[in-house]
VEXGU-456377 format. One record per residue (C-alpha): x, y, z; residue number from 1. Coordinates in nm, 3 decimals. Layout:
REM residues N
+---------+---------+---------+-----+
!       x !       y !       z ! seq !
+---------+---------+---------+-----+
!       X !       Y !       Z ! NUM !
...
+---------+---------+---------+-----+
***
This chain:
REM residues 490
+---------+---------+---------+-----+
!       x !       y !       z ! seq !
+---------+---------+---------+-----+
!   0.000 !   0.000 !   0.000 !   1 !
!   0.137 !   0.342 !  -0.092 !   2 !
!   0.053 !   0.664 !   0.091 !   3 !
!   0.093 !   1.030 !   0.002 !   4 !
!   0.248 !   1.079 !   0.348 !   5 !
!   0.457 !   0.761 !   0.392 !   6 !
!   0.559 !   0.848 !   0.749 !   7 !
!   0.199 !   0.788 !   0.861 !   8 !
!   0.250 !   0.413 !   0.833 !   9 !
!   0.451 !   0.351 !   1.149 !  10 !
!   0.563 !   0.021 !   1.300 !  11 !
!   0.711 !   0.169 !   1.619 !  12 !
!   0.563 !   0.286 !   1.948 !  13 !
!   0.583 !   0.651 !   2.049 !  14 !
!   0.721 !   0.732 !   2.394 !  15 !
!   0.855 !   1.064 !   2.523 !  16 !
!   0.876 !   1.210 !   2.175 !  17 !
!   1.075 !   0.914 !   2.040 !  18 !
!   0.984 !   0.622 !   1.814 !  19 !
!   1.083 !   0.304 !   1.997 !  20 !
!   1.128 !  -0.068 !   1.935 !  21 !
!   1.055 !  -0.341 !   2.188 !  22 !
!   1.358 !  -0.408 !   2.408 !  23 !
!   1.273 !  -0.777 !   2.405 !  24 !
!   1.230 !  -0.788 !   2.029 !  25 !
!   0.876 !  -0.917 !   2.075 !  26 !
!   0.628 !  -0.809 !   1.808 !  27 !
!   0.278 !  -0.897 !   1.694 !  28 !
!   0.160 !  -0.958 !   1.339 !  29 !
!  -0.124 !  -0.744 !   1.205 !  30 !
!  -0.343 !  -0.889 !   0.931 !  31 !
!  -0.603 !  -0.740 !   0.699 !  32 !
!  -0.934 !  -0.907 !   0.799 !  33 !
!  -1.059 !  -0.867 !   0.442 !  34 !
!  -0.802 !  -1.099 !   0.287 !  35 !
!  -0.596 !  -1.231 !   0.582 !  36 !
!  -0.281 !  -1.088 !   0.430 !  37 !
!  -0.002 !  -0.971 !   0.657 !  38 !
!   0.014 !  -0.593 !   0.688 !  39 !
!   0.320 !  -0.584 !   0.912 !  40 !
!   0.454 !  -0.631 !   1.262 !  41 !
!   0.443 !  -0.384 !   1.551 !  42 !
!   0.652 !  -0.395 !   1.869 !  43 !
!   0.505 !  -0.524 !   2.192 !  44 !
!   0.670 !  -0.333 !   2.473 !  45 !
!   0.766 !  -0.487 !   2.805 !  46 !
!   0.641 !  -0.357 !   3.143 !  47 !
!   0.949 !  -0.138 !   3.195 !  48 !
!   0.895 !   0.035 !   2.863 !  49 !
!   0.527 !   0.096 !   2.936 !  50 !
!   0.627 !   0.234 !   3.275 !  51 !
!   0.875 !   0.458 !   3.094 !  52 !
!   0.581 !   0.606 !   2.899 !  53 !
!   0.412 !   0.687 !   3.231 !  54 !
!   0.740 !   0.838 !   3.352 !  55 !
!   0.746 !   1.062 !   3.046 !  56 !
!   0.383 !   1.165 !   3.080 !  57 !
!   0.433 !   1.236 !   3.450 !  58 !
!   0.735 !   1.460 !   3.380 !  59 !
!   0.557 !   1.641 !   3.098 !  60 !
!   0.244 !   1.708 !   3.302 !  61 !
!   0.403 !   1.979 !   3.517 !  62 !
!   0.478 !   2.204 !   3.219 !  63 !
!   0.180 !   2.106 !   2.998 !  64 !
!  -0.073 !   2.198 !   3.265 !  65 !
!   0.093 !   2.538 !   3.303 !  66 !
!   0.062 !   2.624 !   2.936 !  67 !
!  -0.214 !   2.867 !   2.860 !  68 !
!  -0.540 !   2.735 !   2.721 !  69 !
!  -0.467 !   2.913 !   2.397 !  70 !
!  -0.122 !   2.757 !   2.366 !  71 !
!  -0.268 !   2.411 !   2.410 !  72 !
!  -0.553 !   2.493 !   2.174 !  73 !
!  -0.315 !   2.602 !   1.897 !  74 !
!  -0.144 !   2.262 !   1.904 !  75 !
!  -0.474 !   2.075 !   1.922 !  76 !
!  -0.620 !   2.266 !   1.628 !  77 !
!  -0.305 !   2.202 !   1.427 !  78 !
!  -0.341 !   1.830 !   1.502 !  79 !
!  -0.702 !   1.833 !   1.380 !  80 !
!  -0.603 !   2.018 !   1.062 !  81 !
!  -0.333 !   1.761 !   0.988 !  82 !
!  -0.580 !   1.476 !   1.039 !  83 !
!  -0.818 !   1.628 !   0.786 !  84 !
!  -0.534 !   1.711 !   0.548 !  85 !
!  -0.432 !   1.343 !   0.547 !  86 !
!  -0.784 !   1.200 !   0.570 !  87 !
!  -0.744 !   0.974 !   0.269 !  88 !
!  -0.421 !   0.812 !   0.389 !  89 !
!  -0.565 !   0.766 !   0.738 !  90 !
!  -0.883 !   0.612 !   0.596 !  91 !
!  -0.685 !   0.366 !   0.388 !  92 !
!  -0.475 !   0.264 !   0.687 !  93 !
!  -0.795 !   0.218 !   0.888 !  94 !
!  -0.970 !   0.010 !   0.621 !  95 !
!  -0.663 !  -0.203 !   0.567 !  96 !
!  -0.630 !  -0.304 !   0.932 !  97 !
!  -0.996 !  -0.294 !   1.041 !  98 !
!  -1.177 !  -0.402 !   0.722 !  99 !
!  -1.459 !  -0.148 !   0.712 ! 100 !
!  -1.558 !   0.001 !   0.375 ! 101 !
!  -1.348 !   0.299 !   0.274 ! 102 !
!  -1.646 !   0.536 !   0.281 ! 103 !
!  -1.703 !   0.446 !   0.646 ! 104 !
!  -1.334 !   0.492 !   0.721 ! 105 !
!  -1.333 !   0.838 !   0.565 ! 106 !
!  -1.634 !   0.921 !   0.779 ! 107 !
!  -1.457 !   0.797 !   1.091 ! 108 !
!  -1.153 !   1.015 !   1.024 ! 109 !
!  -1.371 !   1.325 !   0.986 ! 110 !
!  -1.561 !   1.224 !   1.300 ! 111 !
!  -1.233 !   1.172 !   1.486 ! 112 !
!  -1.102 !   1.514 !   1.385 ! 113 !
!  -1.422 !   1.688 !   1.497 ! 114 !
!  -1.360 !   1.622 !   1.866 ! 115 !
!  -1.029 !   1.806 !   1.874 ! 116 !
!  -1.131 !   2.167 !   1.800 ! 117 !
!  -1.447 !   2.111 !   2.004 ! 118 !
!  -1.253 !   2.031 !   2.321 ! 119 !
!  -0.986 !   2.291 !   2.244 ! 120 !
!  -1.257 !   2.555 !   2.246 ! 121 !
!  -1.476 !   2.405 !   2.519 ! 122 !
!  -1.180 !   2.403 !   2.760 ! 123 !
!  -1.224 !   2.781 !   2.780 ! 124 !
!  -1.543 !   2.707 !   2.971 ! 125 !
!  -1.395 !   2.483 !   3.238 ! 126 !
!  -1.518 !   2.738 !   3.486 ! 127 !
!  -1.493 !   2.729 !   3.858 ! 128 !
!  -1.741 !   2.930 !   4.059 ! 129 !
!  -1.768 !   3.190 !   4.329 ! 130 !
!  -1.958 !   3.061 !   4.632 ! 131 !
!  -2.139 !   3.317 !   4.851 ! 132 !
!  -1.962 !   3.281 !   5.182 ! 133 !
!  -2.119 !   3.157 !   5.503 ! 134 !
!  -1.790 !   3.224 !   5.683 ! 135 !
!  -1.724 !   3.576 !   5.800 ! 136 !
!  -1.415 !   3.731 !   5.643 ! 137 !
!  -1.365 !   3.457 !   5.382 ! 138 !
!  -1.394 !   3.421 !   5.006 ! 139 !
!  -1.506 !   3.081 !   4.876 ! 140 !
!  -1.477 !   2.931 !   4.532 ! 141 !
!  -1.382 !   2.639 !   4.311 ! 142 !
!  -1.131 !   2.573 !   4.034 ! 143 !
!  -1.113 !   2.299 !   3.771 ! 144 !
!  -0.776 !   2.126 !   3.776 ! 145 !
!  -0.640 !   1.858 !   3.539 ! 146 !
!  -0.607 !   1.521 !   3.710 ! 147 !
!  -0.264 !   1.434 !   3.570 ! 148 !
!  -0.153 !   1.134 !   3.365 ! 149 !
!  -0.439 !   0.958 !   3.186 ! 150 !
!  -0.435 !   0.602 !   3.047 ! 151 !
!  -0.657 !   0.569 !   2.739 ! 152 !
!  -0.743 !   0.212 !   2.638 ! 153 !
!  -0.909 !   0.200 !   2.297 ! 154 !
!  -1.082 !  -0.069 !   2.084 ! 155 !
!  -1.038 !  -0.204 !   1.733 ! 156 !
!  -1.379 !  -0.119 !   1.586 ! 157 !
!  -1.326 !   0.260 !   1.583 ! 158 !
!  -0.948 !   0.281 !   1.611 ! 159 !
!  -0.915 !   0.651 !   1.527 ! 160 !
!  -1.227 !   0.812 !   1.672 ! 161 !
!  -1.201 !   0.647 !   2.012 ! 162 !
!  -0.853 !   0.793 !   2.054 ! 163 !
!  -0.940 !   1.151 !   1.968 ! 164 !
!  -1.265 !   1.150 !   2.165 ! 165 !
!  -1.069 !   1.068 !   2.479 ! 166 !
!  -0.734 !   1.234 !   2.411 ! 167 !
!  -0.870 !   1.569 !   2.294 ! 168 !
!  -1.061 !   1.617 !   2.619 ! 169 !
!  -0.770 !   1.510 !   2.837 ! 170 !
!  -0.512 !   1.719 !   2.651 ! 171 !
!  -0.730 !   2.029 !   2.634 ! 172 !
!  -0.789 !   2.008 !   3.009 ! 173 !
!  -0.411 !   2.004 !   3.070 ! 174 !
!  -0.356 !   1.631 !   3.121 ! 175 !
!  -0.096 !   1.413 !   2.952 ! 176 !
!  -0.186 !   1.078 !   2.796 ! 177 !
!  -0.059 !   0.726 !   2.745 ! 178 !
!  -0.268 !   0.553 !   2.480 ! 179 !
!  -0.286 !   0.176 !   2.443 ! 180 !
!  -0.472 !   0.087 !   2.123 ! 181 !
!  -0.597 !  -0.259 !   2.033 ! 182 !
!  -0.318 !  -0.473 !   1.892 ! 183 !
!  -0.545 !  -0.567 !   1.599 ! 184 !
!  -0.553 !  -0.204 !   1.476 ! 185 !
!  -0.232 !  -0.033 !   1.592 ! 186 !
!  -0.145 !   0.153 !   1.273 ! 187 !
!  -0.431 !   0.404 !   1.303 ! 188 !
!  -0.311 !   0.501 !   1.650 ! 189 !
!   0.052 !   0.528 !   1.542 ! 190 !
!  -0.048 !   0.745 !   1.245 ! 191 !
!  -0.227 !   0.979 !   1.485 ! 192 !
!   0.090 !   0.989 !   1.696 ! 193 !
!   0.293 !   1.089 !   1.388 ! 194 !
!   0.054 !   1.377 !   1.325 ! 195 !
!   0.057 !   1.470 !   1.695 ! 196 !
!   0.435 !   1.498 !   1.671 ! 197 !
!   0.405 !   1.716 !   1.361 ! 198 !
!   0.146 !   1.931 !   1.537 ! 199 !
!   0.401 !   2.015 !   1.807 ! 200 !
!   0.296 !   1.835 !   2.124 ! 201 !
!   0.592 !   1.848 !   2.364 ! 202 !
!   0.774 !   1.525 !   2.439 ! 203 !
!   0.587 !   1.309 !   2.690 ! 204 !
!   0.248 !   1.477 !   2.646 ! 205 !
!   0.122 !   1.222 !   2.390 ! 206 !
!   0.241 !   0.860 !   2.406 ! 207 !
!   0.126 !   0.543 !   2.227 ! 208 !
!   0.228 !   0.202 !   2.359 ! 209 !
!   0.151 !  -0.156 !   2.264 ! 210 !
!   0.198 !  -0.463 !   2.475 ! 211 !
!   0.044 !  -0.794 !   2.571 ! 212 !
!  -0.313 !  -0.678 !   2.649 ! 213 !
!  -0.356 !  -0.791 !   3.009 ! 214 !
!  -0.003 !  -0.693 !   3.108 ! 215 !
!  -0.027 !  -0.353 !   2.940 ! 216 !
!  -0.364 !  -0.279 !   3.100 ! 217 !
!  -0.244 !  -0.378 !   3.446 ! 218 !
!   0.085 !  -0.191 !   3.413 ! 219 !
!  -0.092 !   0.129 !   3.320 ! 220 !
!  -0.393 !   0.106 !   3.548 ! 221 !
!  -0.197 !  -0.003 !   3.855 ! 222 !
!   0.064 !   0.272 !   3.826 ! 223 !
!  -0.016 !   0.517 !   4.105 ! 224 !
!   0.087 !   0.814 !   3.888 ! 225 !
!  -0.192 !   0.738 !   3.642 ! 226 !
!  -0.483 !   0.932 !   3.788 ! 227 !
!  -0.755 !   0.863 !   3.529 ! 228 !
!  -0.839 !   0.567 !   3.310 ! 229 !
!  -1.071 !   0.578 !   3.011 ! 230 !
!  -1.157 !   0.242 !   2.855 ! 231 !
!  -1.374 !   0.143 !   2.560 ! 232 !
!  -1.438 !  -0.226 !   2.507 ! 233 !
!  -1.628 !  -0.522 !   2.641 ! 234 !
!  -1.816 !  -0.517 !   2.970 ! 235 !
!  -1.611 !  -0.817 !   3.088 ! 236 !
!  -1.280 !  -0.635 !   3.046 ! 237 !
!  -1.431 !  -0.309 !   3.170 ! 238 !
!  -1.506 !  -0.473 !   3.503 ! 239 !
!  -1.142 !  -0.581 !   3.530 ! 240 !
!  -1.026 !  -0.226 !   3.455 ! 241 !
!  -1.261 !  -0.092 !   3.723 ! 242 !
!  -1.133 !  -0.342 !   3.979 ! 243 !
!  -0.771 !  -0.256 !   3.903 ! 244 !
!  -0.837 !   0.118 !   3.916 ! 245 !
!  -1.010 !   0.083 !   4.252 ! 246 !
!  -0.684 !  -0.012 !   4.419 ! 247 !
!  -0.577 !   0.351 !   4.444 ! 248 !
!  -0.909 !   0.517 !   4.363 ! 249 !
!  -0.852 !   0.656 !   4.015 ! 250 !
!  -1.109 !   0.838 !   3.809 ! 251 !
!  -1.259 !   0.594 !   3.560 ! 252 !
!  -1.466 !   0.631 !   3.244 ! 253 !
!  -1.599 !   0.313 !   3.083 ! 254 !
!  -1.775 !   0.283 !   2.747 ! 255 !
!  -1.878 !  -0.081 !   2.732 ! 256 !
!  -2.112 !  -0.316 !   2.550 ! 257 !
!  -2.463 !  -0.268 !   2.423 ! 258 !
!  -2.770 !  -0.460 !   2.313 ! 259 !
!  -2.967 !  -0.182 !   2.151 ! 260 !
!  -3.345 !  -0.213 !   2.100 ! 261 !
!  -3.501 !  -0.067 !   1.786 ! 262 !
!  -3.873 !   0.001 !   1.836 ! 263 !
!  -4.092 !   0.051 !   1.528 ! 264 !
!  -4.441 !   0.175 !   1.617 ! 265 !
!  -4.743 !   0.118 !   1.394 ! 266 !
!  -4.763 !   0.485 !   1.291 ! 267 !
!  -4.399 !   0.499 !   1.174 ! 268 !
!  -4.298 !   0.588 !   0.822 ! 269 !
!  -4.222 !   0.234 !   0.707 ! 270 !
!  -3.970 !   0.325 !   0.439 ! 271 !
!  -3.783 !   0.548 !   0.682 ! 272 !
!  -3.789 !   0.281 !   0.953 ! 273 !
!  -3.640 !   0.022 !   0.717 ! 274 !
!  -3.365 !   0.255 !   0.600 ! 275 !
!  -3.274 !   0.354 !   0.954 ! 276 !
!  -3.277 !  -0.009 !   1.070 ! 277 !
!  -3.044 !  -0.118 !   0.791 ! 278 !
!  -2.793 !   0.153 !   0.877 ! 279 !
!  -2.825 !   0.108 !   1.253 ! 280 !
!  -2.762 !  -0.265 !   1.225 ! 281 !
!  -2.512 !  -0.311 !   0.944 ! 282 !
!  -2.268 !  -0.020 !   0.969 ! 283 !
!  -1.920 !  -0.143 !   1.066 ! 284 !
!  -2.050 !  -0.491 !   0.970 ! 285 !
!  -2.259 !  -0.481 !   1.287 ! 286 !
!  -1.942 !  -0.453 !   1.499 ! 287 !
!  -2.064 !  -0.149 !   1.688 ! 288 !
!  -2.176 !  -0.119 !   2.049 ! 289 !
!  -2.463 !   0.103 !   1.928 ! 290 !
!  -2.581 !  -0.145 !   1.664 ! 291 !
!  -2.954 !  -0.223 !   1.662 ! 292 !
!  -2.943 !  -0.579 !   1.794 ! 293 !
!  -3.309 !  -0.636 !   1.879 ! 294 !
!  -3.556 !  -0.495 !   1.626 ! 295 !
!  -3.911 !  -0.483 !   1.769 ! 296 !
!  -4.201 !  -0.405 !   1.535 ! 297 !
!  -4.565 !  -0.347 !   1.627 ! 298 !
!  -4.759 !  -0.650 !   1.507 ! 299 !
!  -4.994 !  -0.468 !   1.269 ! 300 !
!  -4.701 !  -0.364 !   1.046 ! 301 !
!  -4.471 !  -0.659 !   1.127 ! 302 !
!  -4.521 !  -0.850 !   0.795 ! 303 !
!  -4.476 !  -0.537 !   0.584 ! 304 !
!  -4.163 !  -0.435 !   0.774 ! 305 !
!  -4.013 !  -0.783 !   0.743 ! 306 !
!  -4.071 !  -0.790 !   0.370 ! 307 !
!  -3.911 !  -0.452 !   0.306 ! 308 !
!  -3.630 !  -0.498 !   0.557 ! 309 !
!  -3.533 !  -0.838 !   0.416 ! 310 !
!  -3.535 !  -0.697 !   0.062 ! 311 !
!  -3.309 !  -0.408 !   0.164 ! 312 !
!  -3.063 !  -0.633 !   0.348 ! 313 !
!  -3.051 !  -0.871 !   0.053 ! 314 !
!  -2.918 !  -0.585 !  -0.161 ! 315 !
!  -2.626 !  -0.496 !   0.068 ! 316 !
!  -2.292 !  -0.524 !  -0.108 ! 317 !
!  -2.034 !  -0.732 !   0.079 ! 318 !
!  -1.661 !  -0.735 !   0.020 ! 319 !
!  -1.317 !  -0.604 !   0.110 ! 320 !
!  -1.263 !  -0.229 !   0.127 ! 321 !
!  -0.970 !  -0.247 !  -0.110 ! 322 !
!  -0.845 !  -0.479 !  -0.382 ! 323 !
!  -0.482 !  -0.384 !  -0.411 ! 324 !
!  -0.491 !  -0.004 !  -0.428 ! 325 !
!  -0.845 !   0.008 !  -0.570 ! 326 !
!  -1.148 !   0.104 !  -0.362 ! 327 !
!  -1.439 !  -0.139 !  -0.371 ! 328 !
!  -1.803 !  -0.024 !  -0.378 ! 329 !
!  -1.911 !  -0.221 !  -0.071 ! 330 !
!  -2.128 !  -0.159 !   0.235 ! 331 !
!  -2.044 !  -0.454 !   0.460 ! 332 !
!  -1.694 !  -0.575 !   0.535 ! 333 !
!  -1.554 !  -0.878 !   0.716 ! 334 !
!  -1.570 !  -0.971 !   1.079 ! 335 !
!  -1.256 !  -0.897 !   1.276 ! 336 !
!  -1.171 !  -1.237 !   1.425 ! 337 !
!  -1.223 !  -1.604 !   1.356 ! 338 !
!  -1.372 !  -1.637 !   1.704 ! 339 !
!  -1.629 !  -1.369 !   1.615 ! 340 !
!  -1.715 !  -1.554 !   1.297 ! 341 !
!  -1.766 !  -1.881 !   1.485 ! 342 !
!  -1.983 !  -1.732 !   1.760 ! 343 !
!  -2.194 !  -1.557 !   1.494 ! 344 !
!  -2.263 !  -1.892 !   1.327 ! 345 !
!  -2.348 !  -2.039 !   1.669 ! 346 !
!  -2.597 !  -1.763 !   1.748 ! 347 !
!  -2.771 !  -1.805 !   1.414 ! 348 !
!  -2.789 !  -2.183 !   1.460 ! 349 !
!  -2.927 !  -2.137 !   1.812 ! 350 !
!  -3.200 !  -1.901 !   1.688 ! 351 !
!  -3.302 !  -2.132 !   1.406 ! 352 !
!  -3.314 !  -2.431 !   1.641 ! 353 !
!  -3.545 !  -2.235 !   1.875 ! 354 !
!  -3.788 !  -2.137 !   1.600 ! 355 !
!  -3.658 !  -1.824 !   1.428 ! 356 !
!  -3.727 !  -1.789 !   1.055 ! 357 !
!  -3.434 !  -1.717 !   0.828 ! 358 !
!  -3.538 !  -1.453 !   0.573 ! 359 !
!  -3.195 !  -1.353 !   0.442 ! 360 !
!  -2.844 !  -1.492 !   0.479 ! 361 !
!  -2.757 !  -1.702 !   0.780 ! 362 !
!  -2.443 !  -1.860 !   0.638 ! 363 !
!  -2.079 !  -1.794 !   0.562 ! 364 !
!  -2.044 !  -1.566 !   0.262 ! 365 !
!  -1.924 !  -1.705 !  -0.070 ! 366 !
!  -1.621 !  -1.475 !  -0.043 ! 367 !
!  -1.492 !  -1.700 !   0.234 ! 368 !
!  -1.253 !  -1.587 !   0.503 ! 369 !
!  -1.418 !  -1.374 !   0.771 ! 370 !
!  -1.710 !  -1.261 !   0.554 ! 371 !
!  -2.056 !  -1.354 !   0.684 ! 372 !
!  -2.378 !  -1.299 !   0.494 ! 373 !
!  -2.593 !  -1.005 !   0.609 ! 374 !
!  -2.868 !  -1.194 !   0.790 ! 375 !
!  -3.229 !  -1.132 !   0.893 ! 376 !
!  -3.396 !  -1.367 !   1.139 ! 377 !
!  -3.767 !  -1.320 !   1.211 ! 378 !
!  -3.976 !  -1.427 !   1.512 ! 379 !
!  -3.689 !  -1.394 !   1.757 ! 380 !
!  -3.775 !  -1.469 !   2.121 ! 381 !
!  -3.606 !  -1.385 !   2.453 ! 382 !
!  -3.484 !  -1.743 !   2.485 ! 383 !
!  -3.247 !  -1.702 !   2.191 ! 384 !
!  -2.884 !  -1.598 !   2.222 ! 385 !
!  -2.930 !  -1.342 !   1.945 ! 386 !
!  -3.174 !  -1.161 !   2.176 ! 387 !
!  -2.979 !  -1.196 !   2.501 ! 388 !
!  -2.624 !  -1.133 !   2.383 ! 389 !
!  -2.452 !  -0.840 !   2.216 ! 390 !
!  -2.415 !  -0.941 !   1.852 ! 391 !
!  -2.101 !  -0.792 !   1.701 ! 392 !
!  -2.194 !  -0.918 !   1.355 ! 393 !
!  -2.416 !  -0.845 !   1.051 ! 394 !
!  -2.710 !  -1.043 !   1.191 ! 395 !
!  -3.044 !  -0.879 !   1.269 ! 396 !
!  -3.308 !  -1.035 !   1.489 ! 397 !
!  -3.666 !  -0.909 !   1.445 ! 398 !
!  -3.966 !  -0.973 !   1.669 ! 399 !
!  -4.325 !  -0.844 !   1.699 ! 400 !
!  -4.482 !  -0.664 !   1.993 ! 401 !
!  -4.848 !  -0.603 !   2.076 ! 402 !
!  -4.840 !  -0.297 !   2.302 ! 403 !
!  -4.609 !  -0.015 !   2.396 ! 404 !
!  -4.585 !  -0.156 !   2.747 ! 405 !
!  -4.461 !  -0.485 !   2.603 ! 406 !
!  -4.210 !  -0.302 !   2.382 ! 407 !
!  -4.070 !  -0.112 !   2.681 ! 408 !
!  -4.040 !  -0.433 !   2.883 ! 409 !
!  -3.857 !  -0.608 !   2.599 ! 410 !
!  -3.631 !  -0.310 !   2.534 ! 411 !
!  -3.525 !  -0.290 !   2.898 ! 412 !
!  -3.481 !  -0.667 !   2.930 ! 413 !
!  -3.102 !  -0.655 !   2.912 ! 414 !
!  -2.807 !  -0.586 !   3.138 ! 415 !
!  -2.696 !  -0.318 !   2.891 ! 416 !
!  -2.816 !   0.040 !   2.860 ! 417 !
!  -2.624 !   0.220 !   2.589 ! 418 !
!  -2.832 !   0.314 !   2.281 ! 419 !
!  -3.193 !   0.270 !   2.174 ! 420 !
!  -3.386 !   0.363 !   1.860 ! 421 !
!  -3.749 !   0.464 !   1.808 ! 422 !
!  -3.943 !   0.508 !   1.485 ! 423 !
!  -4.275 !   0.684 !   1.537 ! 424 !
!  -4.449 !   1.009 !   1.438 ! 425 !
!  -4.659 !   1.039 !   1.754 ! 426 !
!  -4.514 !   1.281 !   2.007 ! 427 !
!  -4.746 !   1.141 !   2.272 ! 428 !
!  -4.562 !   0.808 !   2.228 ! 429 !
!  -4.210 !   0.928 !   2.159 ! 430 !
!  -4.139 !   1.134 !   2.468 ! 431 !
!  -4.277 !   0.880 !   2.721 ! 432 !
!  -4.072 !   0.613 !   2.542 ! 433 !
!  -3.758 !   0.823 !   2.568 ! 434 !
!  -3.815 !   0.866 !   2.942 ! 435 !
!  -3.894 !   0.502 !   3.015 ! 436 !
!  -3.620 !   0.332 !   2.816 ! 437 !
!  -3.329 !   0.234 !   3.041 ! 438 !
!  -3.076 !   0.336 !   2.779 ! 439 !
!  -2.856 !   0.643 !   2.800 ! 440 !
!  -2.892 !   0.755 !   2.437 ! 441 !
!  -3.211 !   0.743 !   2.231 ! 442 !
!  -3.233 !   0.819 !   1.858 ! 443 !
!  -3.574 !   0.897 !   1.709 ! 444 !
!  -3.648 !   0.854 !   1.336 ! 445 !
!  -3.282 !   0.859 !   1.242 ! 446 !
!  -2.957 !   0.668 !   1.276 ! 447 !
!  -2.710 !   0.950 !   1.329 ! 448 !
!  -2.695 !   1.071 !   1.686 ! 449 !
!  -2.331 !   1.076 !   1.796 ! 450 !
!  -2.089 !   1.365 !   1.756 ! 451 !
!  -1.856 !   1.599 !   1.939 ! 452 !
!  -2.120 !   1.805 !   2.128 ! 453 !
!  -2.317 !   1.511 !   2.273 ! 454 !
!  -2.252 !   1.316 !   2.596 ! 455 !
!  -2.182 !   0.963 !   2.469 ! 456 !
!  -2.204 !   0.683 !   2.724 ! 457 !
!  -2.415 !   0.416 !   2.883 ! 458 !
!  -2.618 !   0.309 !   3.184 ! 459 !
!  -2.610 !  -0.020 !   3.372 ! 460 !
!  -2.347 !  -0.261 !   3.234 ! 461 !
!  -2.282 !  -0.029 !   2.940 ! 462 !
!  -2.050 !   0.192 !   3.136 ! 463 !
!  -1.967 !   0.487 !   3.357 ! 464 !
!  -1.923 !   0.850 !   3.260 ! 465 !
!  -1.962 !   1.024 !   2.926 ! 466 !
!  -1.741 !   1.113 !   2.632 ! 467 !
!  -1.796 !   1.416 !   2.411 ! 468 !
!  -1.998 !   1.722 !   2.507 ! 469 !
!  -1.912 !   1.927 !   2.811 ! 470 !
!  -1.944 !   1.606 !   3.013 ! 471 !
!  -1.642 !   1.466 !   2.827 ! 472 !
!  -1.409 !   1.658 !   3.058 ! 473 !
!  -1.541 !   1.499 !   3.377 ! 474 !
!  -1.302 !   1.204 !   3.380 ! 475 !
!  -1.002 !   1.433 !   3.336 ! 476 !
!  -1.060 !   1.718 !   3.582 ! 477 !
!  -1.099 !   1.759 !   3.955 ! 478 !
!  -1.298 !   2.029 !   4.134 ! 479 !
!  -1.073 !   2.210 !   4.382 ! 480 !
!  -1.242 !   2.417 !   4.653 ! 481 !
!  -1.073 !   2.707 !   4.830 ! 482 !
!  -1.159 !   2.912 !   5.138 ! 483 !
!  -0.959 !   3.234 !   5.146 ! 484 !
!  -0.965 !   3.409 !   5.484 ! 485 !
!  -0.871 !   3.774 !   5.489 ! 486 !
!  -0.842 !   4.059 !   5.733 ! 487 !
!  -1.019 !   4.389 !   5.682 ! 488 !
!  -1.183 !   4.492 !   5.358 ! 489 !
!  -1.076 !   4.434 !   4.997 ! 490 !
+---------+---------+---------+-----+
***
């Protein structure tokens, strides 16, 4: 693969302003999930090298926090400009290692860049407050202070956007960061580090490390100098991160799994509902914590919805993002892992055994490898794994409901509480549904709802804290109170 900016394709970690190899010589192979071809090898650092990244971030924090907001913002805005300038190269790196269609990768790069100027500007409003004093002769108030070194643990499904959404907030607030990306998709993170270096971040402010996942997580999270941890990934691993962070009471933000309900009411615009459902389910090949996993349709329109939805899914184009250097006109890419492919087949088999109807797909794709057919299963029930489990795959389960009360009960029948979708034109239904769904984000009559100004995050087992919006700073700042006693009058 050739790039206009060849330095963006890095196979080294970035620590204290230097590009580093593994001292042990240990590396991990990275493969393109679309064709299983080797992309390259990246170094897996040992615990001492990961600790050295924390050392660097800890040293850099003292001066970075003292820089003016404008000085930090200038560097952040330059970083965002460079990301957009090299959007095409970054998108191709992303598609090559993650497998998503190139159009989606371009969208992710633009989405990733959008968080940076947002937080650079929003940091101007990290206000403290004056508190009317109840103590004679004293002035009371609060300040917002950066917490210090932040460990950012990011996933493989959005390998660029999950870095900037966390790092931009932390850096704008005056923190320094050590980023550990997923070892499946390291090149996107390392490309962002190259551009961060070009943007002018001082040595130690921005670090990217790779290492054996459990060791790297523990080394970062258990270091007492790391004062905040932000993790995006599975609920299982998120619980381990939370346990480790509890040992010295760090600030923690967790963006975990989801099992999103998609409720289609009888009054909905059927064509709109089908289009939104297709996008909400099959973007990123269904490998998205916000994917519509459980599609619930009011019984009076259930047959019509199934017919149109199945027809739309049948037309989805499946394939690799790139053939050689050439972009492919595809909408659904491969799964990321063989294990994901196997569990997808198991969930489909389980649903069919328990009475689901296969309307579309349900088998390995003719392309082979990690490609699975976009699948629609009708008459799903709560006993099926496809209903109970988060399905990181292009498989959609559809079921009827008979009343709004039943739809609410089904929607909330999950340990997760991240995203939910509603299609309806009745305001008297929509707002009560929004209030009663135990999900932190609700999209109505549309699929697009995330972005830099909104507080992204989940309830229940879907996480703690929020990313984006003004709330995105919360994991990275502390409120400091002061009581200033004085004599006489000012």
